[in-house]
MIDOSE-1310 file (N, C-alpha, C; in nm, 2 decimals, decimal comma, always signed):
residues 86
mptt	+14,62/+0,62/-6,99/+14,60/+0,73/-6,90/+14,71/+0,84/-6,93; +14,67/+0,96/-6,95/+14,77/+1,06/-6,98/+14,84/+1,11/-6,86; +14,96/+1,15/-6,87/+15,04/+1,20/-6,76/+15,10/+1,34/-6,79; +15,05/+1,41/-6,87/+15,10/+1,54/-6,91/+15,00/+1,63/-6,96
nssh	+15,02/+1,76/-6,96/+14,94/+1,86/-7,03/+14,97/+1,84/-7,18; +14,87/+1,82/-7,26/+14,89/+1,78/-7,39/+14,81/+1,87/-7,49; +14,87/+1,87/-7,61/+14,79/+1,95/-7,71/+14,69/+1,86/-7,78; +14,69/+1,73/-7,74/+14,59/+1,63/-7,79/+14,47/+1,62/-7,69
tlde	+14,36/+1,58/-7,73/+14,25/+1,55/-7,64/+14,28/+1,41/-7,58; +14,21/+1,37/-7,48/+14,22/+1,24/-7,42/+14,20/+1,13/-7,51; +14,10/+1,15/-7,60/+14,07/+1,05/-7,70/+14,18/+1,03/-7,80; +14,24/+1,14/-7,84/+14,35/+1,14/-7,93/+14,47/+1,07/-7,87
lair	+14,50/+1,10/-7,74/+14,61/+1,04/-7,67/+14,59/+0,89/-7,66; +14,47/+0,85/-7,63/+14,44/+0,71/-7,62/+14,46/+0,64/-7,75; +14,41/+0,69/-7,85/+14,43/+0,63/-7,99/+14,57/+0,62/-8,03; +14,65/+0,73/-8,01/+14,79/+0,73/-8,04/+14,87/+0,64/-7,95
gadv	+14,84/+0,64/-7,82/+14,91/+0,55/-7,73/+14,88/+0,40/-7,76; +14,76/+0,37/-7,79/+14,72/+0,23/-7,83/+14,79/+0,19/-7,96; +14,80/+0,28/-8,05/+14,86/+0,26/-8,18/+15,01/+0,23/-8,17; +15,08/+0,31/-8,09/+15,22/+0,30/-8,07/+15,24/+0,16/-7,99
fdrq	+15,16/+0,14/-7,90/+15,18/+0,01/-7,82/+15,16/-0,11/-7,92; +15,06/-0,11/-8,00/+15,04/-0,22/-8,09/+15,15/-0,23/-8,20; +15,19/-0,12/-8,25/+15,29/-0,13/-8,36/+15,43/-0,15/-8,31; +15,47/-0,09/-8,20/+15,61/-0,09/-8,16/+15,64/-0,16/-8,03
vrse	+15,56/-0,15/-7,93/+15,59/-0,20/-7,80/+15,55/-0,34/-7,77; +15,44/-0,38/-7,81/+15,39/-0,52/-7,78/+15,49/-0,63/-7,82; +15,55/-0,61/-7,94/+15,65/-0,72/-7,98/+15,77/-0,72/-7,90; +15,80/-0,61/-7,82/+15,92/-0,61/-7,74/+15,90/-0,67/-7,60
lrpe	+15,77/-0,69/-7,56/+15,74/-0,74/-7,43/+15,76/-0,89/-7,42; +15,80/-0,93/-7,30/+15,82/-1,07/-7,27/+15,71/-1,11/-7,17; +15,68/-1,24/-7,15/+15,58/-1,28/-7,06/+15,60/-1,23/-6,92; +15,72/-1,21/-6,87/+15,75/-1,16/-6,74/+15,72/-1,01/-6,73
ddgk	+15,69/-0,95/-6,83/+15,65/-0,80/-6,83/+15,51/-0,78/-6,80; +15,43/-0,88/-6,80/+15,28/-0,87/-6,77/+15,27/-0,80/-6,63; +15,19/-0,70/-6,63/+15,16/-0,63/-6,50/+15,25/-0,51/-6,49; +15,35/-0,49/-6,57/+15,44/-0,38/-6,56/+15,38/-0,26/-6,63
fvai	+15,41/-0,14/-6,58/+15,36/-0,02/-6,64/+15,45/+0,02/-6,77; +15,38/+0,07/-6,87/+15,45/+0,11/-6,99/+15,42/+0,26/-7,01; +15,52/+0,34/-7,01/+15,50/+0,48/-7,03/+15,55/+0,51/-7,18; +15,46/+0,56/-7,26/+15,49/+0,58/-7,40/+15,48/+0,73/-7,44
dvns	+15,58/+0,77/-7,51/+15,57/+0,91/-7,57/+15,50/+0,89/-7,70; +15,38/+0,94/-7,71/+15,29/+0,92/-7,83/+15,35/+0,98/-7,95; +15,44/+1,08/-7,94/+15,49/+1,14/-8,06/+15,61/+1,07/-8,12; +15,70/+1,02/-8,03/+15,82/+0,96/-8,08/+15,82/+0,80/-8,08
gdfe	+15,73/+0,75/-8,00/+15,72/+0,60/-7,99/+15,82/+0,55/-7,88; +15,90/+0,64/-7,82/+15,99/+0,59/-7,71/+15,91/+0,55/-7,60; +15,96/+0,45/-7,52/+15,88/+0,40/-7,41/+15,98/+0,35/-7,30; +15,92/+0,34/-7,18/+15,99/+0,29/-7,06/+15,90/+0,19/-7,00
lden	+15,95/+0,09/-6,94/+15,88/-0,02/-6,87/+15,93/-0,03/-6,73; +15,84/-0,04/-6,63/+15,88/-0,06/-6,49/+15,76/-0,11/-6,41; +15,79/-0,18/-6,30/+15,69/-0,22/-6,21/+15,62/-0,11/-6,14; +15,69/+0,01/-6,13/+15,64/+0,13/-6,07/+15,60/+0,23/-6,17
dyaa	+15,48/+0,28/-6,17/+15,43/+0,37/-6,27/+15,51/+0,50/-6,27; +15,54/+0,55/-6,16/+15,61/+0,68/-6,14/+15,75/+0,66/-6,20; +15,82/+0,55/-6,17/+15,96/+0,53/-6,22/+15,96/+0,52/-6,38; +15,86/+0,45/-6,43/+15,85/+0,44/-6,58/+15,84/+0,58/-6,64
verl	+15,75/+0,66/-6,59/+15,73/+0,80/-6,65/+15,85/+0,89/-6,62; +15,91/+0,88/-6,51/+16,02/+0,97/-6,48/+16,14/+0,93/-6,57; +16,17/+0,80/-6,59/+16,28/+0,76/-6,68/+16,25/+0,81/-6,82; +16,13/+0,80/-6,87/+16,10/+0,85/-7,00/+16,12/+1,00/-7,01
rsrk	+16,07/+1,07/-6,91/+16,08/+1,22/-6,91/+16,23/+1,26/-6,89; +16,31/+1,18/-6,83/+16,45/+1,22/-6,82/+16,52/+1,22/-6,96; +16,47/+1,13/-7,04/+16,52/+1,12/-7,18/+16,45/+1,21/-7,28; +16,32/+1,23/-7,25/+16,23/+1,31/-7,34/+16,15/+1,41/-7,26
pkae	+16,21/+1,52/-7,22/+16,14/+1,61/-7,12/+16,00/+1,66/-7,17; +15,99/+1,67/-7,30/+15,86/+1,72/-7,36/+15,77/+1,61/-7,40; +15,79/+1,49/-7,35/+15,71/+1,37/-7,40/+15,56/+1,39/-7,36; +15,48/+1,35/-7,45/+15,34/+1,35/-7,43/+15,31/+1,20/-7,39
vwll	+15,30/+1,17/-7,26/+15,30/+1,04/-7,21/+15,16/+0,98/-7,20; +15,15/+0,85/-7,25/+15,04/+0,77/-7,23/+15,08/+0,65/-7,15; +15,02/+0,62/-7,04/+15,06/+0,52/-6,95/+14,96/+0,40/-6,95; +15,01/+0,28/-6,96/+14,92/+0,16/-6,96/+14,99/+0,05/-6,89
ragf	+14,92/-0,05/-6,86/+14,98/-0,17/-6,79/+14,97/-0,29/-6,89; +15,09/-0,35/-6,91/+15,11/-0,46/-7,00/+15,02/-0,58/-6,95; +14,94/-0,63/-7,04/+14,86/-0,75/-7,01/+14,73/-0,73/-6,94; +14,70/-0,60/-6,92/+14,58/-0,56/-6,85/+14,49/-0,48/-6,94
ptty	+14,36/-0,49/-6,93/+14,27/-0,40/-7,01/+14,27/-0,26/-6,96; +14,30/-0,23/-6,83/+14,30/-0,10/-6,78/+14,43/-0,08/-6,70; +14,47/+0,05/-6,69/+14,60/+0,08/-6,62/+14,58/+0,06/-6,47; +14,47/+0,10/-6,41/+14,44/+0,09/-6,27/+14,30/+0,03/-6,25
rmgv	+14,28/-0,03/-6,13/+14,15/-0,09/-6,09/+14,10/+0,00/-5,98; +13,97/+0,02/-5,98/+13,91/+0,10/-5,87/+13,80/+0,01/-5,82; +13,77/+0,03/-5,69/+13,66/-0,05/-5,63/+13,71/-0,17/-5,55; +13,62/-0,24/-5,50/+13,65/-0,36/-5,42/+13,67/-0,48/-5,51
vr	+13,77/-0,56/-5,49/+13,80/-0,68/-5,56/+13,76/-0,79/-5,47; +13,67/-0,88/-5,52/+13,62/-0,99/-5,43/+13,66/-1,12/-5,49
């Protein structure tokens, strides 16, 4: 999920974000990181990890103000769930 106005299309951001996650971030995660939000700058590969999505994005932007951020949730197929869970 993008969190910034970007020069990339949503599809491009998704592809770049997934690529950075697979190449750089996944190997850094521990089992206890499952469910945490990962904010990734798709241009630099820098990332922040937090249980709170806003905190992860804000920490990344404090270091990289012009970051093109892709947000995902470690260990989950989607960042957020919508609808009723039964």
